[in-house]
Gaussian input, Z-matrix of N, CA and C with variables (Angstrom, degrees):
# hf/3-21g

backbone

0 1
 N
 C     1     B1
 C     2     B2     1     A1
 N     3     B3     2     A2     1     D1
 C     4     B4     3     A3     2     D2
 C     5     B5     4     A4     3     D3
 N     6     B6     5     A5     4     D4
 C     7     B7     6     A6     5     D5
 C     8     B8     7     A7     6     D6
 N     9     B9     8     A8     7     D7
 C    10    B10     9     A9     8     D8
 C    11    B11    10    A10     9     D9
 N    12    B12    11    A11    10    D10
 C    13    B13    12    A12    11    D11
 C    14    B14    13    A13    12    D12
 N    15    B15    14    A14    13    D13
 C    16    B16    15    A15    14    D14
 C    17    B17    16    A16    15    D15
 N    18    B18    17    A17    16    D16
 C    19    B19    18    A18    17    D17
 C    20    B20    19    A19    18    D18
 N    21    B21    20    A20    19    D19
 C    22    B22    21    A21    20    D20
 C    23    B23    22    A22    21    D21
 N    24    B24    23    A23    22    D22
 C    25    B25    24    A24    23    D23
 C    26    B26    25    A25    24    D24
 N    27    B27    26    A26    25    D25
 C    28    B28    27    A27    26    D26
 C    29    B29    28    A28    27    D27
 N    30    B30    29    A29    28    D28
 C    31    B31    30    A30    29    D29
 C    32    B32    31    A31    30    D30
 N    33    B33    32    A32    31    D31
 C    34    B34    33    A33    32    D32
 C    35    B35    34    A34    33    D33
 N    36    B36    35    A35    34    D34
 C    37    B37    36    A36    35    D35
 C    38    B38    37    A37    36    D36
 N    39    B39    38    A38    37    D37
 C    40    B40    39    A39    38    D38
 C    41    B41    40    A40    39    D39
 N    42    B42    41    A41    40    D40
 C    43    B43    42    A42    41    D41
 C    44    B44    43    A43    42    D42
 N    45    B45    44    A44    43    D43
 C    46    B46    45    A45    44    D44
 C    47    B47    46    A46    45    D45
 N    48    B48    47    A47    46    D46
 C    49    B49    48    A48    47    D47
 C    50    B50    49    A49    48    D48
 N    51    B51    50    A50    49    D49
 C    52    B52    51    A51    50    D50
 C    53    B53    52    A52    51    D51
 N    54    B54    53    A53    52    D52
 C    55    B55    54    A54    53    D53
 C    56    B56    55    A55    54    D54
 N    57    B57    56    A56    55    D55
 C    58    B58    57    A57    56    D56
 C    59    B59    58    A58    57    D57
 N    60    B60    59    A59    58    D58
 C    61    B61    60    A60    59    D59
 C    62    B62    61    A61    60    D60
 N    63    B63    62    A62    61    D61
 C    64    B64    63    A63    62    D62
 C    65    B65    64    A64    63    D63
 N    66    B66    65    A65    64    D64
 C    67    B67    66    A66    65    D65
 C    68    B68    67    A67    66    D66
 N    69    B69    68    A68    67    D67
 C    70    B70    69    A69    68    D68
 C    71    B71    70    A70    69    D69
 N    72    B72    71    A71    70    D70
 C    73    B73    72    A72    71    D71
 C    74    B74    73    A73    72    D72
 N    75    B75    74    A74    73    D73
 C    76    B76    75    A75    74    D74
 C    77    B77    76    A76    75    D75
 N    78    B78    77    A77    76    D76
 C    79    B79    78    A78    77    D77
 C    80    B80    79    A79    78    D78
 N    81    B81    80    A80    79    D79
 C    82    B82    81    A81    80    D80
 C    83    B83    82    A82    81    D81
 N    84    B84    83    A83    82    D82
 C    85    B85    84    A84    83    D83
 C    86    B86    85    A85    84    D84
 N    87    B87    86    A86    85    D85
 C    88    B88    87    A87    86    D86
 C    89    B89    88    A88    87    D87
 N    90    B90    89    A89    88    D88
 C    91    B91    90    A90    89    D89
 C    92    B92    91    A91    90    D90
 N    93    B93    92    A92    91    D91
 C    94    B94    93    A93    92    D92
 C    95    B95    94    A94    93    D93
 N    96    B96    95    A95    94    D94
 C    97    B97    96    A96    95    D95
 C    98    B98    97    A97    96    D96
 N    99    B99    98    A98    97    D97
 C   100   B100    99    A99    98    D98
 C   101   B101   100   A100    99    D99
 N   102   B102   101   A101   100   D100
 C   103   B103   102   A102   101   D101
 C   104   B104   103   A103   102   D102
 N   105   B105   104   A104   103   D103
 C   106   B106   105   A105   104   D104
 C   107   B107   106   A106   105   D105
 N   108   B108   107   A107   106   D106
 C   109   B109   108   A108   107   D107
 C   110   B110   109   A109   108   D108
 N   111   B111   110   A110   109   D109
 C   112   B112   111   A111   110   D110
 C   113   B113   112   A112   111   D111
 N   114   B114   113   A113   112   D112
 C   115   B115   114   A114   113   D113
 C   116   B116   115   A115   114   D114
 N   117   B117   116   A116   115   D115
 C   118   B118   117   A117   116   D116
 C   119   B119   118   A118   117   D117
 N   120   B120   119   A119   118   D118
 C   121   B121   120   A120   119   D119
 C   122   B122   121   A121   120   D120
 N   123   B123   122   A122   121   D121
 C   124   B124   123   A123   122   D122
 C   125   B125   124   A124   123   D123
 N   126   B126   125   A125   124   D124
 C   127   B127   126   A126   125   D125
 C   128   B128   127   A127   126   D126
 N   129   B129   128   A128   127   D127
 C   130   B130   129   A129   128   D128
 C   131   B131   130   A130   129   D129
 N   132   B132   131   A131   130   D130
 C   133   B133   132   A132   131   D131
 C   134   B134   133   A133   132   D132
 N   135   B135   134   A134   133   D133
 C   136   B136   135   A135   134   D134
 C   137   B137   136   A136   135   D135
 N   138   B138   137   A137   136   D136
 C   139   B139   138   A138   137   D137
 C   140   B140   139   A139   138   D138
 N   141   B141   140   A140   139   D139
 C   142   B142   141   A141   140   D140
 C   143   B143   142   A142   141   D141
 N   144   B144   143   A143   142   D142
 C   145   B145   144   A144   143   D143
 C   146   B146   145   A145   144   D144
 N   147   B147   146   A146   145   D145
 C   148   B148   147   A147   146   D146
 C   149   B149   148   A148   147   D147
 N   150   B150   149   A149   148   D148
 C   151   B151   150   A150   149   D149
 C   152   B152   151   A151   150   D150
 N   153   B153   152   A152   151   D151
 C   154   B154   153   A153   152   D152
 C   155   B155   154   A154   153   D153
 N   156   B156   155   A155   154   D154
 C   157   B157   156   A156   155   D155
 C   158   B158   157   A157   156   D156
 N   159   B159   158   A158   157   D157
 C   160   B160   159   A159   158   D158
 C   161   B161   160   A160   159   D159
 N   162   B162   161   A161   160   D160
 C   163   B163   162   A162   161   D161
 C   164   B164   163   A163   162   D162
 N   165   B165   164   A164   163   D163
 C   166   B166   165   A165   164   D164
 C   167   B167   166   A166   165   D165
 N   168   B168   167   A167   166   D166
 C   169   B169   168   A168   167   D167
 C   170   B170   169   A169   168   D168
 N   171   B171   170   A170   169   D169
 C   172   B172   171   A171   170   D170
 C   173   B173   172   A172   171   D171
 N   174   B174   173   A173   172   D172
 C   175   B175   174   A174   173   D173
 C   176   B176   175   A175   174   D174
 N   177   B177   176   A176   175   D175
 C   178   B178   177   A177   176   D176
 C   179   B179   178   A178   177   D177
 N   180   B180   179   A179   178   D178
 C   181   B181   180   A180   179   D179
 C   182   B182   181   A181   180   D180
 N   183   B183   182   A182   181   D181
 C   184   B184   183   A183   182   D182
 C   185   B185   184   A184   183   D183
 N   186   B186   185   A185   184   D184
 C   187   B187   186   A186   185   D185
 C   188   B188   187   A187   186   D186
 N   189   B189   188   A188   187   D187
 C   190   B190   189   A189   188   D188
 C   191   B191   190   A190   189   D189
 N   192   B192   191   A191   190   D190
 C   193   B193   192   A192   191   D191
 C   194   B194   193   A193   192   D192
 N   195   B195   194   A194   193   D193
 C   196   B196   195   A195   194   D194
 C   197   B197   196   A196   195   D195
 N   198   B198   197   A197   196   D196
 C   199   B199   198   A198   197   D197
 C   200   B200   199   A199   198   D198
 N   201   B201   200   A200   199   D199
 C   202   B202   201   A201   200   D200
 C   203   B203   202   A202   201   D201
 N   204   B204   203   A203   202   D202
 C   205   B205   204   A204   203   D203
 C   206   B206   205   A205   204   D204
 N   207   B207   206   A206   205   D205
 C   208   B208   207   A207   206   D206
 C   209   B209   208   A208   207   D207
 N   210   B210   209   A209   208   D208
 C   211   B211   210   A210   209   D209
 C   212   B212   211   A211   210   D210
 N   213   B213   212   A212   211   D211
 C   214   B214   213   A213   212   D212
 C   215   B215   214   A214   213   D213
 N   216   B216   215   A215   214   D214
 C   217   B217   216   A216   215   D215
 C   218   B218   217   A217   216   D216
 N   219   B219   218   A218   217   D217
 C   220   B220   219   A219   218   D218
 C   221   B221   220   A220   219   D219
 N   222   B222   221   A221   220   D220
 C   223   B223   222   A222   221   D221
 C   224   B224   223   A223   222   D222
 N   225   B225   224   A224   223   D223
 C   226   B226   225   A225   224   D224
 C   227   B227   226   A226   225   D225
 N   228   B228   227   A227   226   D226
 C   229   B229   228   A228   227   D227
 C   230   B230   229   A229   228   D228
 N   231   B231   230   A230   229   D229
 C   232   B232   231   A231   230   D230
 C   233   B233   232   A232   231   D231
 N   234   B234   233   A233   232   D232
 C   235   B235   234   A234   233   D233
 C   236   B236   235   A235   234   D234
 N   237   B237   236   A236   235   D235
 C   238   B238   237   A237   236   D236
 C   239   B239   238   A238   237   D237
 N   240   B240   239   A239   238   D238
 C   241   B241   240   A240   239   D239
 C   242   B242   241   A241   240   D240
 N   243   B243   242   A242   241   D241
 C   244   B244   243   A243   242   D242
 C   245   B245   244   A244   243   D243
 N   246   B246   245   A245   244   D244
 C   247   B247   246   A246   245   D245
 C   248   B248   247   A247   246   D246
 N   249   B249   248   A248   247   D247
 C   250   B250   249   A249   248   D248
 C   251   B251   250   A250   249   D249
 N   252   B252   251   A251   250   D250
 C   253   B253   252   A252   251   D251
 C   254   B254   253   A253   252   D252
 N   255   B255   254   A254   253   D253
 C   256   B256   255   A255   254   D254
 C   257   B257   256   A256   255   D255
 N   258   B258   257   A257   256   D256
 C   259   B259   258   A258   257   D257
 C   260   B260   259   A259   258   D258
 N   261   B261   260   A260   259   D259
 C   262   B262   261   A261   260   D260
 C   263   B263   262   A262   261   D261
 N   264   B264   263   A263   262   D262
 C   265   B265   264   A264   263   D263
 C   266   B266   265   A265   264   D264
 N   267   B267   266   A266   265   D265
 C   268   B268   267   A267   266   D266
 C   269   B269   268   A268   267   D267
 N   270   B270   269   A269   268   D268
 C   271   B271   270   A270   269   D269
 C   272   B272   271   A271   270   D270
 N   273   B273   272   A272   271   D271
 C   274   B274   273   A273   272   D272
 C   275   B275   274   A274   273   D273
 N   276   B276   275   A275   274   D274
 C   277   B277   276   A276   275   D275
 C   278   B278   277   A277   276   D276
 N   279   B279   278   A278   277   D277
 C   280   B280   279   A279   278   D278
 C   281   B281   280   A280   279   D279
 N   282   B282   281   A281   280   D280
 C   283   B283   282   A282   281   D281
 C   284   B284   283   A283   282   D282
 N   285   B285   284   A284   283   D283
 C   286   B286   285   A285   284   D284
 C   287   B287   286   A286   285   D285
 N   288   B288   287   A287   286   D286
 C   289   B289   288   A288   287   D287
 C   290   B290   289   A289   288   D288
 N   291   B291   290   A290   289   D289
 C   292   B292   291   A291   290   D290
 C   293   B293   292   A292   291   D291
 N   294   B294   293   A293   292   D292
 C   295   B295   294   A294   293   D293
 C   296   B296   295   A295   294   D294
 N   297   B297   296   A296   295   D295
 C   298   B298   297   A297   296   D296
 C   299   B299   298   A298   297   D297
 N   300   B300   299   A299   298   D298
 C   301   B301   300   A300   299   D299
 C   302   B302   301   A301   300   D300
 N   303   B303   302   A302   301   D301
 C   304   B304   303   A303   302   D302
 C   305   B305   304   A304   303   D303
 N   306   B306   305   A305   304   D304
 C   307   B307   306   A306   305   D305
 C   308   B308   307   A307   306   D306
 N   309   B309   308   A308   307   D307
 C   310   B310   309   A309   308   D308
 C   311   B311   310   A310   309   D309
 N   312   B312   311   A311   310   D310
 C   313   B313   312   A312   311   D311
 C   314   B314   313   A313   312   D312
 N   315   B315   314   A314   313   D313
 C   316   B316   315   A315   314   D314
 C   317   B317   316   A316   315   D315
 N   318   B318   317   A317   316   D316
 C   319   B319   318   A318   317   D317
 C   320   B320   319   A319   318   D318
 N   321   B321   320   A320   319   D319
 C   322   B322   321   A321   320   D320
 C   323   B323   322   A322   321   D321
 N   324   B324   323   A323   322   D322
 C   325   B325   324   A324   323   D323
 C   326   B326   325   A325   324   D324
 N   327   B327   326   A326   325   D325
 C   328   B328   327   A327   326   D326
 C   329   B329   328   A328   327   D327
 N   330   B330   329   A329   328   D328
 C   331   B331   330   A330   329   D329
 C   332   B332   331   A331   330   D330
 N   333   B333   332   A332   331   D331
 C   334   B334   333   A333   332   D332
 C   335   B335   334   A334   333   D333
 N   336   B336   335   A335   334   D334
 C   337   B337   336   A336   335   D335
 C   338   B338   337   A337   336   D336

   B1=1.4663
   B2=1.5239
   B3=1.2920
   B4=1.4582
   B5=1.5267
   B6=1.2982
   B7=1.4568
   B8=1.5239
   B9=1.3253
   B10=1.4589
   B11=1.5191
   B12=1.3095
   B13=1.4633
   B14=1.5239
   B15=1.3375
   B16=1.4595
   B17=1.5206
   B18=1.3225
   B19=1.4643
   B20=1.5173
   B21=1.3287
   B22=1.4616
   B23=1.5158
   B24=1.3183
   B25=1.4593
   B26=1.5243
   B27=1.3256
   B28=1.4581
   B29=1.5265
   B30=1.3026
   B31=1.4626
   B32=1.5325
   B33=1.3435
   B34=1.4693
   B35=1.5209
   B36=1.3273
   B37=1.4646
   B38=1.5352
   B39=1.3244
   B40=1.4635
   B41=1.5233
   B42=1.3245
   B43=1.4600
   B44=1.5239
   B45=1.3249
   B46=1.4610
   B47=1.5231
   B48=1.3374
   B49=1.4657
   B50=1.5228
   B51=1.3397
   B52=1.4591
   B53=1.5211
   B54=1.3323
   B55=1.4660
   B56=1.5283
   B57=1.3287
   B58=1.4586
   B59=1.5098
   B60=1.3229
   B61=1.4653
   B62=1.5300
   B63=1.3165
   B64=1.4580
   B65=1.5234
   B66=1.3322
   B67=1.4558
   B68=1.5288
   B69=1.3158
   B70=1.4712
   B71=1.5302
   B72=1.3267
   B73=1.4607
   B74=1.5173
   B75=1.3373
   B76=1.4643
   B77=1.5305
   B78=1.3289
   B79=1.4696
   B80=1.5340
   B81=1.3472
   B82=1.4669
   B83=1.5306
   B84=1.3327
   B85=1.4740
   B86=1.5287
   B87=1.3251
   B88=1.4618
   B89=1.5215
   B90=1.3220
   B91=1.4618
   B92=1.5304
   B93=1.3257
   B94=1.4683
   B95=1.5201
   B96=1.3253
   B97=1.4633
   B98=1.5276
   B99=1.3248
   B100=1.4692
   B101=1.5331
   B102=1.3319
   B103=1.4723
   B104=1.5194
   B105=1.3333
   B106=1.4632
   B107=1.5313
   B108=1.3212
   B109=1.4627
   B110=1.5297
   B111=1.3409
   B112=1.4663
   B113=1.5239
   B114=1.3289
   B115=1.4741
   B116=1.5272
   B117=1.3429
   B118=1.4600
   B119=1.5248
   B120=1.3348
   B121=1.4654
   B122=1.5185
   B123=1.3230
   B124=1.4574
   B125=1.5229
   B126=1.3350
   B127=1.4612
   B128=1.5295
   B129=1.2971
   B130=1.4693
   B131=1.5217
   B132=1.3271
   B133=1.4644
   B134=1.5260
   B135=1.3321
   B136=1.4626
   B137=1.5261
   B138=1.3250
   B139=1.4598
   B140=1.5271
   B141=1.3310
   B142=1.4654
   B143=1.5256
   B144=1.3383
   B145=1.4612
   B146=1.5234
   B147=1.3216
   B148=1.4643
   B149=1.5314
   B150=1.3423
   B151=1.4613
   B152=1.5311
   B153=1.3320
   B154=1.4597
   B155=1.5241
   B156=1.3268
   B157=1.4629
   B158=1.5194
   B159=1.3343
   B160=1.4696
   B161=1.5175
   B162=1.3365
   B163=1.4611
   B164=1.5208
   B165=1.3213
   B166=1.4638
   B167=1.5311
   B168=1.3127
   B169=1.4599
   B170=1.5259
   B171=1.3262
   B172=1.4706
   B173=1.5250
   B174=1.3259
   B175=1.4646
   B176=1.5189
   B177=1.3319
   B178=1.4669
   B179=1.5215
   B180=1.3260
   B181=1.4704
   B182=1.5250
   B183=1.3303
   B184=1.4704
   B185=1.5275
   B186=1.3373
   B187=1.4676
   B188=1.5270
   B189=1.3353
   B190=1.4695
   B191=1.5274
   B192=1.3284
   B193=1.4726
   B194=1.5217
   B195=1.3210
   B196=1.4698
   B197=1.5177
   B198=1.3192
   B199=1.4655
   B200=1.5275
   B201=1.3267
   B202=1.4733
   B203=1.5252
   B204=1.3282
   B205=1.4663
   B206=1.5237
   B207=1.3351
   B208=1.4653
   B209=1.5239
   B210=1.3275
   B211=1.4698
   B212=1.5251
   B213=1.3317
   B214=1.4594
   B215=1.5267
   B216=1.3032
   B217=1.4685
   B218=1.5306
   B219=1.3308
   B220=1.4694
   B221=1.5347
   B222=1.3414
   B223=1.4605
   B224=1.5150
   B225=1.3214
   B226=1.4584
   B227=1.5073
   B228=1.3419
   B229=1.4589
   B230=1.5284
   B231=1.3237
   B232=1.4507
   B233=1.5260
   B234=1.3204
   B235=1.4596
   B236=1.5192
   B237=1.3131
   B238=1.4643
   B239=1.5183
   B240=1.3329
   B241=1.4645
   B242=1.5224
   B243=1.3278
   B244=1.4599
   B245=1.5143
   B246=1.3198
   B247=1.4600
   B248=1.5364
   B249=1.3379
   B250=1.4660
   B251=1.5374
   B252=1.3385
   B253=1.4667
   B254=1.5337
   B255=1.3432
   B256=1.4799
   B257=1.5259
   B258=1.3251
   B259=1.4661
   B260=1.5294
   B261=1.3238
   B262=1.4697
   B263=1.5288
   B264=1.3223
   B265=1.4681
   B266=1.5263
   B267=1.3337
   B268=1.4705
   B269=1.5289
   B270=1.3282
   B271=1.4665
   B272=1.5248
   B273=1.3248
   B274=1.4636
   B275=1.5258
   B276=1.3302
   B277=1.4699
   B278=1.5223
   B279=1.3251
   B280=1.4690
   B281=1.5325
   B282=1.3311
   B283=1.4641
   B284=1.5195
   B285=1.3388
   B286=1.4632
   B287=1.5182
   B288=1.3302
   B289=1.4705
   B290=1.5241
   B291=1.3302
   B292=1.4706
   B293=1.5251
   B294=1.3305
   B295=1.4659
   B296=1.5286
   B297=1.3239
   B298=1.4622
   B299=1.5260
   B300=1.3185
   B301=1.4617
   B302=1.5182
   B303=1.3386
   B304=1.4589
   B305=1.5273
   B306=1.3369
   B307=1.4654
   B308=1.5263
   B309=1.3220
   B310=1.4710
   B311=1.5179
   B312=1.3361
   B313=1.4659
   B314=1.5306
   B315=1.3185
   B316=1.4736
   B317=1.5173
   B318=1.3143
   B319=1.4648
   B320=1.5380
   B321=1.3316
   B322=1.4646
   B323=1.5391
   B324=1.3267
   B325=1.4701
   B326=1.5261
   B327=1.3273
   B328=1.4688
   B329=1.5324
   B330=1.3085
   B331=1.4704
   B332=1.5131
   B333=1.3308
   B334=1.4742
   B335=1.5310
   B336=1.3306
   B337=1.4734
   B338=1.5052
   A1=109.49
   A2=117.12
   A3=121.93
   A4=110.07
   A5=114.83
   A6=119.65
   A7=110.25
   A8=115.22
   A9=120.41
   A10=108.45
   A11=115.36
   A12=122.03
   A13=106.82
   A14=116.19
   A15=121.56
   A16=109.42
   A17=116.22
   A18=121.50
   A19=109.83
   A20=115.10
   A21=121.17
   A22=107.42
   A23=115.07
   A24=120.61
   A25=109.17
   A26=115.56
   A27=121.28
   A28=108.22
   A29=116.67
   A30=120.24
   A31=112.63
   A32=116.82
   A33=119.53
   A34=114.15
   A35=117.80
   A36=119.49
   A37=109.55
   A38=115.81
   A39=121.60
   A40=108.21
   A41=116.12
   A42=122.29
   A43=108.37
   A44=115.92
   A45=121.61
   A46=107.26
   A47=115.32
   A48=120.66
   A49=108.77
   A50=115.44
   A51=121.71
   A52=108.19
   A53=116.67
   A54=118.98
   A55=109.89
   A56=115.22
   A57=120.43
   A58=112.31
   A59=115.25
   A60=122.50
   A61=109.65
   A62=115.64
   A63=120.32
   A64=107.07
   A65=115.78
   A66=121.71
   A67=108.16
   A68=116.77
   A69=119.15
   A70=112.14
   A71=117.47
   A72=120.37
   A73=113.77
   A74=117.42
   A75=120.73
   A76=113.54
   A77=117.51
   A78=120.27
   A79=112.91
   A80=119.47
   A81=118.37
   A82=113.68
   A83=118.33
   A84=120.58
   A85=110.55
   A86=115.22
   A87=120.98
   A88=110.35
   A89=115.43
   A90=120.75
   A91=111.89
   A92=116.96
   A93=121.29
   A94=111.63
   A95=116.73
   A96=120.40
   A97=110.60
   A98=116.63
   A99=121.01
   A100=110.67
   A101=117.33
   A102=120.40
   A103=111.56
   A104=117.45
   A105=120.80
   A106=110.49
   A107=116.56
   A108=121.07
   A109=110.38
   A110=117.40
   A111=119.42
   A112=111.47
   A113=116.81
   A114=119.99
   A115=110.77
   A116=116.04
   A117=121.23
   A118=112.59
   A119=116.59
   A120=120.45
   A121=114.44
   A122=116.34
   A123=120.95
   A124=107.84
   A125=116.40
   A126=119.90
   A127=113.73
   A128=117.99
   A129=121.45
   A130=106.62
   A131=115.27
   A132=120.53
   A133=110.38
   A134=115.37
   A135=122.17
   A136=106.75
   A137=116.35
   A138=121.56
   A139=107.47
   A140=115.31
   A141=122.05
   A142=108.74
   A143=115.92
   A144=121.00
   A145=112.49
   A146=118.07
   A147=120.85
   A148=113.47
   A149=118.04
   A150=121.28
   A151=112.37
   A152=116.77
   A153=121.77
   A154=109.39
   A155=116.15
   A156=121.30
   A157=112.90
   A158=116.04
   A159=121.03
   A160=108.50
   A161=115.99
   A162=120.06
   A163=108.76
   A164=115.91
   A165=121.04
   A166=109.44
   A167=114.75
   A168=119.76
   A169=111.62
   A170=117.70
   A171=120.55
   A172=110.44
   A173=117.24
   A174=121.22
   A175=111.54
   A176=116.11
   A177=120.13
   A178=110.36
   A179=116.18
   A180=120.78
   A181=111.53
   A182=116.96
   A183=120.87
   A184=110.58
   A185=116.44
   A186=120.22
   A187=111.27
   A188=117.27
   A189=121.13
   A190=110.55
   A191=117.29
   A192=120.37
   A193=110.52
   A194=117.01
   A195=120.64
   A196=110.38
   A197=117.27
   A198=120.61
   A199=110.50
   A200=116.70
   A201=120.87
   A202=111.08
   A203=115.81
   A204=121.20
   A205=111.70
   A206=117.49
   A207=119.37
   A208=112.29
   A209=117.13
   A210=119.64
   A211=112.75
   A212=116.80
   A213=120.04
   A214=109.07
   A215=116.42
   A216=123.70
   A217=111.30
   A218=116.77
   A219=121.75
   A220=112.08
   A221=116.75
   A222=121.43
   A223=113.89
   A224=118.22
   A225=119.97
   A226=111.59
   A227=115.33
   A228=120.08
   A229=109.08
   A230=115.22
   A231=122.17
   A232=105.98
   A233=116.07
   A234=121.00
   A235=109.25
   A236=115.67
   A237=120.56
   A238=109.58
   A239=115.17
   A240=121.43
   A241=110.01
   A242=115.83
   A243=121.96
   A244=115.13
   A245=117.20
   A246=120.14
   A247=110.77
   A248=117.59
   A249=120.40
   A250=111.12
   A251=117.89
   A252=121.55
   A253=114.11
   A254=118.13
   A255=119.64
   A256=111.17
   A257=116.06
   A258=119.42
   A259=109.70
   A260=116.97
   A261=120.52
   A262=110.22
   A263=116.71
   A264=121.01
   A265=110.10
   A266=116.99
   A267=120.75
   A268=110.61
   A269=116.59
   A270=120.77
   A271=110.69
   A272=115.46
   A273=120.58
   A274=110.68
   A275=116.76
   A276=120.59
   A277=111.69
   A278=116.58
   A279=121.11
   A280=111.86
   A281=116.87
   A282=120.38
   A283=113.17
   A284=117.15
   A285=121.25
   A286=114.00
   A287=118.45
   A288=119.61
   A289=111.77
   A290=116.69
   A291=120.37
   A292=112.22
   A293=116.80
   A294=120.64
   A295=112.98
   A296=116.56
   A297=121.41
   A298=111.56
   A299=115.37
   A300=120.71
   A301=105.78
   A302=116.32
   A303=121.36
   A304=108.77
   A305=115.52
   A306=121.87
   A307=109.69
   A308=115.81
   A309=121.30
   A310=112.36
   A311=117.37
   A312=119.80
   A313=110.47
   A314=115.52
   A315=120.36
   A316=112.28
   A317=117.56
   A318=120.36
   A319=110.07
   A320=116.31
   A321=120.12
   A322=111.13
   A323=115.94
   A324=119.82
   A325=110.94
   A326=117.30
   A327=120.59
   A328=109.71
   A329=117.22
   A330=121.62
   A331=113.85
   A332=117.50
   A333=120.35
   A334=112.86
   A335=117.10
   A336=119.20
   A337=110.86
   D1=131.99
   D2=178.16
   D3=-73.96
   D4=150.33
   D5=179.53
   D6=-85.68
   D7=145.82
   D8=172.19
   D9=-129.84
   D10=144.72
   D11=178.46
   D12=-131.81
   D13=117.42
   D14=179.39
   D15=-119.17
   D16=135.87
   D17=178.70
   D18=-112.06
   D19=139.73
   D20=174.88
   D21=-128.86
   D22=130.76
   D23=-179.44
   D24=-99.49
   D25=122.66
   D26=175.29
   D27=-109.63
   D28=179.99
   D29=-175.49
   D30=-59.84
   D31=-46.87
   D32=-174.76
   D33=-114.72
   D34=-2.82
   D35=-173.85
   D36=-154.40
   D37=153.15
   D38=173.70
   D39=-107.61
   D40=138.02
   D41=178.69
   D42=-111.17
   D43=125.68
   D44=178.11
   D45=-114.08
   D46=114.83
   D47=-179.61
   D48=-98.60
   D49=124.52
   D50=-176.50
   D51=-116.17
   D52=131.16
   D53=175.92
   D54=-136.31
   D55=154.96
   D56=179.71
   D57=91.14
   D58=-150.06
   D59=-177.18
   D60=-105.35
   D61=126.16
   D62=175.27
   D63=-105.22
   D64=107.79
   D65=179.32
   D66=-132.61
   D67=-166.96
   D68=-176.03
   D69=-61.83
   D70=-25.71
   D71=179.50
   D72=-81.72
   D73=-29.55
   D74=-175.54
   D75=-108.86
   D76=-12.45
   D77=179.42
   D78=-57.66
   D79=-34.11
   D80=177.18
   D81=-58.43
   D82=-29.93
   D83=175.39
   D84=-60.37
   D85=-46.73
   D86=179.17
   D87=-64.83
   D88=-45.23
   D89=-179.77
   D90=-59.36
   D91=-44.70
   D92=-179.96
   D93=-63.47
   D94=-42.06
   D95=179.91
   D96=-62.87
   D97=-43.69
   D98=-179.09
   D99=-68.75
   D100=-41.03
   D101=179.66
   D102=-64.79
   D103=-37.67
   D104=178.91
   D105=-61.11
   D106=-41.15
   D107=-179.65
   D108=-64.22
   D109=-48.24
   D110=-178.65
   D111=-69.61
   D112=-32.84
   D113=177.70
   D114=-64.50
   D115=-31.54
   D116=177.51
   D117=-78.78
   D118=3.58
   D119=177.43
   D120=80.43
   D121=24.55
   D122=179.36
   D123=-112.21
   D124=127.09
   D125=-170.60
   D126=-125.11
   D127=11.13
   D128=175.58
   D129=-112.12
   D130=108.89
   D131=-172.22
   D132=-129.19
   D133=137.08
   D134=170.95
   D135=-116.52
   D136=127.43
   D137=176.55
   D138=-107.10
   D139=117.91
   D140=-179.81
   D141=-92.69
   D142=113.53
   D143=-178.84
   D144=-104.89
   D145=12.47
   D146=-173.55
   D147=-60.83
   D148=-26.27
   D149=-179.99
   D150=-104.91
   D151=12.97
   D152=-177.79
   D153=-89.43
   D154=127.44
   D155=-178.33
   D156=-88.43
   D157=-33.47
   D158=-172.91
   D159=-155.32
   D160=144.44
   D161=174.42
   D162=-139.79
   D163=121.69
   D164=179.31
   D165=-87.23
   D166=-178.74
   D167=178.65
   D168=-62.27
   D169=-26.43
   D170=178.14
   D171=-65.11
   D172=-39.97
   D173=176.12
   D174=-67.40
   D175=-41.86
   D176=177.71
   D177=-61.08
   D178=-40.64
   D179=179.29
   D180=-60.94
   D181=-41.74
   D182=179.28
   D183=-62.36
   D184=-41.23
   D185=179.52
   D186=-67.51
   D187=-43.17
   D188=-179.58
   D189=-64.57
   D190=-43.81
   D191=179.90
   D192=-60.98
   D193=-41.57
   D194=179.32
   D195=-69.36
   D196=-39.19
   D197=177.91
   D198=-57.84
   D199=-45.38
   D200=177.98
   D201=-60.90
   D202=-43.07
   D203=-178.30
   D204=-63.37
   D205=-46.89
   D206=-175.63
   D207=-74.15
   D208=-27.40
   D209=179.28
   D210=-84.75
   D211=-12.74
   D212=178.70
   D213=-60.03
   D214=133.81
   D215=-179.16
   D216=60.74
   D217=21.97
   D218=176.14
   D219=58.43
   D220=39.60
   D221=-175.12
   D222=-82.54
   D223=-32.78
   D224=-175.05
   D225=-172.58
   D226=-153.53
   D227=-178.42
   D228=-158.92
   D229=160.55
   D230=173.75
   D231=-118.83
   D232=122.15
   D233=-178.57
   D234=-119.24
   D235=152.89
   D236=-175.45
   D237=-115.99
   D238=137.00
   D239=178.96
   D240=-120.66
   D241=145.60
   D242=171.86
   D243=60.81
   D244=42.95
   D245=-178.09
   D246=-73.63
   D247=119.29
   D248=177.89
   D249=-64.35
   D250=151.90
   D251=-178.00
   D252=-54.94
   D253=-39.52
   D254=-179.49
   D255=-63.84
   D256=-40.03
   D257=-179.40
   D258=-74.17
   D259=-35.84
   D260=176.30
   D261=-59.93
   D262=-38.12
   D263=178.81
   D264=-64.15
   D265=-41.71
   D266=177.92
   D267=-62.89
   D268=-42.94
   D269=177.36
   D270=-61.66
   D271=-41.73
   D272=-179.24
   D273=-64.46
   D274=-45.95
   D275=-179.78
   D276=-62.98
   D277=-34.64
   D278=179.67
   D279=-81.04
   D280=-9.17
   D281=-178.52
   D282=78.87
   D283=21.22
   D284=-175.80
   D285=-94.23
   D286=-13.70
   D287=-177.45
   D288=-60.69
   D289=-32.35
   D290=179.99
   D291=-71.19
   D292=-21.33
   D293=-176.44
   D294=-80.36
   D295=-29.52
   D296=-173.27
   D297=-109.62
   D298=147.51
   D299=168.09
   D300=-87.85
   D301=123.42
   D302=-175.27
   D303=-114.35
   D304=133.21
   D305=-178.99
   D306=-121.64
   D307=154.40
   D308=-179.52
   D309=-67.97
   D310=-32.95
   D311=-176.84
   D312=-146.01
   D313=167.91
   D314=-175.88
   D315=-69.88
   D316=-31.80
   D317=-179.51
   D318=-61.14
   D319=-46.80
   D320=179.21
   D321=-65.96
   D322=-40.84
   D323=-178.13
   D324=-65.74
   D325=-47.29
   D326=179.21
   D327=-64.54
   D328=-40.76
   D329=179.46
   D330=-66.99
   D331=-17.57
   D332=-177.65
   D333=-75.20
   D334=-11.04
   D335=-179.06
   D336=-85.14

């Protein structure tokens, strides 16, 4: 399954919906979407992983780089919604679960800002 990355801009937060497999070939899609948001001066981001089947280290790297960018100078945060158990396990093994605020659904994640 090909990966898709869709961004939606709301009043106080941007929602990035990721579906499919995020690997070294598709991670640039995610990276570009996140960079466009921060380049536009928006630093409150929710990444919805509920439709994501797989995420490699390349996808994790894109999320970590964006997390550093949005938290720089205390400007904002990157929060994750709907993380599937397989991806949560990868985050846990990498020690990344402590870095992100994770929510069960996008409504709670967007509302947390």
